[in-house]
N, C-alpha and C positions, 0 to 999 in steps of 0.2 A: 378139108373144108372150111369154109367163114364161119363165122359166129353166125352170121346172117341164114345161111343156108341151113344149119342145124336147125335152126327156127322154123321155115319152112318144110323141114322133112318130119318133124315132131321133136317134141322137147319131152326124153322121158321123165319123170319123176325123181326116179333114184339116179340117176345120169346127172341132174340137176342140183340134186341135193349133197352128193358128192363133191363138187364142184364147190356148192355152197361152206361144206363145213372146213375141207380145204382153206377159202377164204379168212374164216373165223380164224382158222389156226396159223398161218403163213402170216397174215395181213393184218388183221385186228388184234390176233395175240392173245385170242379169250382164255381162261382157265378152262384146264381140262375139265371141270364139273360144269362149266358152261355150255361147251361144245359137246357134252354127253347128254345133256338136257335139251338142246337144239336136235341132237343125232335122233331122242327120244320122241319128240315133238313130230319131224318131219315123219318119222315113221308110220306113226299114227296117221297122218294127212295122206302119205304114199297107200297106207293098206285101206284108206278111202275113195281115193282114186280107183284106184282096182278095183272094189265091190261095185263102184259104179259105171264102170266100163271106160273112163278115161285114161288114154296113155297119153297124150301129150298136154302139155300144162299150158300150151296156147288154146288151149278150148276150158281152160279154168275160168269161170267170170267170179262176181261179187257175191249171186247166189250160192255159187257153187262153195265158198267157204264160208258164207252163213251156214248153209246145209252141215257144214264138216264140225262148226263151233258145236249147233246144235245136237249134233249126231254123238258129239262128248257128254254134254249135260243128261242128253237120254240115257247115256250107258255108265252114269254114276258118277263121274270126275268132278272135282270140285271146281268151284269158280274161279279159285285162283289159277288152277290147272290148265283152266280152259282159258282164262283171259294171258296165259305167258304163252300159249300154242299162239292164240291171235297174233302177241307182238311178236314170234318166231315167223308165222307166217309175212308178215306186214317186212321184217327185215329178208325173209328168204327172195320176195318177190321184186323187191327195192333191187337186192343186188342184182337180179335176174335183168333188170330192166336196165338198170345202171351198167353193164357189161355186154348188154347188144342181144343177150339172147331170147328176152319177150321184146317185143313190141309195143303193150300195155300195160298197165297194172293194176288188177284187180282189187287188190288190198287196199286204195288209195284211202277210201272212207269206212274201211273193216275197222270196229270198234268192240269191244266187250269190258265194259268197266267191273269192275270187282266190288260190288256194293258192302257195306259193313265190315272190311277189312281189319280182321284181327289183331291187335297190338300184341309183341313178345311180353310175355310178363319180366315186372322188373322187380327187384329188392329195393326195399324201403332203406334209408342211408344210416339207420342203427341197424338194418339184418345185414345191411353189406359190411359195418363194422367189426358185427359179432362173426360174420363168415371168415373174413380176412384176419381178426385177431386169432380164432381159435384153430384154421387149419393149420393140419400138419402138427396136432400136439404129441403123436409119440417122439417127437424130435430125434429120429434118427434119418439116416439119407432119404427113405425117401419121404419121411414126414418134412423134411426140411425142405425138398423139392417143392412137393403140394403145396405149401404156405407159398411159395415163390412163384407158382403158376396161377395160384389163383388171388393173389395179391399185383400181380403183374397183368393178370386179364381185368380187374376192376379196375385199374391205376391207367391203364392205355385205352382201353377199348380194344385191343386188337382182336382180330379173327382168332381160332383155333387154329385153323391152318397155318397163317402167320406165323404166330408163338411157336407153333412145331418147326417153323422151317427160319428160326432163329437160328445166327451162327454167332460165335463169340466175339466176333471183329465186329458185328452191330451193334454191341452194346457198349457206351460210353457211358460209365457209373458216376465220373465226374461232373460230367455236363447233365445228367439225368434225361438223356437220350437214346433212344434206340431207333435202328434203320429197321423197316419192316419192310417187305416186297408184298404187296396186295394182289388182287386181282387185275389181269392182263400184263402180271410183270411188273404193276406202277410201283416206285418205290416211293415211300413217306418217311418222315421223320413223327415219332410217338414220344411224348414226353413222360416223365415216371417221378412220384413222389417219393420224400423219405423212407416212407415206411416199405415201399416197393420195394426200392433202391438198397433198403438193408436188406432187406428177404433176398434178392437176388446176387447182394454181392457175399453173405454167407454160403448161400448155395453153390455157389462157383467158387469159392474157397476151400471149403467142406466138403461137400455131398457129391459133387459132379466127379472129382477126382477117384472117389471112391466107388461110384456107378460105374465109371469110364473103366478101372481096372478088372472088374468084373469078365467083360472078354476084352480086356485089353486094346480097346479101344481109341482109334489114333484122331478120329475125325473131329471137327469144329462147332457141330450142334450143341445149343446149350443146354436142352432137356434130355436127359437120358433116362429109360427106363430101368427098372429093378435087375434084367438082364444085361447091362451096358450097350444096349442098342438106343439108338436114336427114339424119341418117345414119337406116339402117331395120336391123331385126332383122336380116336375112340378110346385111348387109354387116358388122356385129358380129360373128355366125357364124363368118364367113369368116376376120377377125382372127383370133379366139383360137384357131381350128384351124390357120393357117396358123404364127401362133408357136409354138404347141405341139409344133407337125411338127418345128420346126425348132430348140428350144430342150430338147424332152424326147423327141424323137422320136417322141411319143405322137399317134396317128392319132386323128383323129375328135374329138377334146376340143371341148365345147359351153359355152358361157356357164350352161349349167345344172350342169352338172359344176364350173364354179366356186364358184355359188352351193352345192351338194352340200358342196365342199371347207370353204367357212365354216361351215355348219351344224355338221361334222364335228368340224370342228379346235376352235371356239367350245366346243362340248357335251364334248370329252375335255382341254381345260384347264380345266372344273368353272365353265362358265357355266350357270347353270337354264333348265331346259325353258321357262318361261314368257317368260323375258328376250328366247330366241331365236327363242320364237313371234313375238312381238311383232316385232324386227327382221325377221324374215323376210314380216311380213304374213298368216300362218296365221291364218284364222278360227279353223280349232277347233286345240285341242294335239296331235290323234291324228296331226295329221296331220305336225306336228313329229318324233312321237316315231320316226318311220323312220329319222332320222338318229342314234339311239343306238344305234348300232352299234360299240361300241368292240370291241376284240379283246380276248382273254383278258389279254395281258399288261399291257395299261392297265388293264384291272379290277384284277389284281393288284397293278399298283403304287398306285392308287387306296386300295385296301385295306390296303396296306401302311403307308401313311403318313396315313393316316385314322382306321383303329380303336384305340383305346388299348392293345389286345390282343394286336394282330396281331404 
């Protein structure tokens, strides 16, 4: 049966969603977390259509989509979650039209702006220095590892998943460069300064071999847990939270907050937006722009030092 024939016979939401998710994995090569989020969003939409008695996506119009988003708000979902579902629907229906499964796109003018977007927490430069210098004070294998982890997260701005996926061959200590694989399997090179490189070099030379012997680990993952297996994001989050609580009395600090601190401090010291975008691995520079929240004092200082007639 042709694709057009399927449209005439009725395009079932579940079948269309399955095809779209396969496309995201096989063609777009999106990360598992992103695909899982799309799957959840489409499940909510399919459930809504079922309650409305709509079994054919060709019967969905702009009003249907607006009603779905309003329904999600009424059910107590955060504005950010509803906005993401709006973006998911736009991508979904664009795919259906682009592949000929639907004749028209009801989501063309669909919008759901997020008002008052809350920026992630970030550390001051002094706080970041205290955390990096004081981490892993026990000076045992785990402590040396924890120091290297926190130094590297702050020095490079890499995501926690990227850090956990690092392989020994990705690290060039002489060049101060590290190859990471980010979202959508996109590769990039991040840079690290001398404190992070020294901490990483010590960990690789002293602690990693000792941790690997616990289970005779023969793999090439850079960071290992106490049990001798590759570390996972949950363990890294616990390390960051524990060290921040002990050194800064800062509750709930996450690896993402260190990533945000990296970008904020780079931009406040004059780095250009495109360079920070490349280091963070953002596909769109608009994503990087959320980090340009300089304080009034910083803006005044930049103006006074830069404008010839300030």
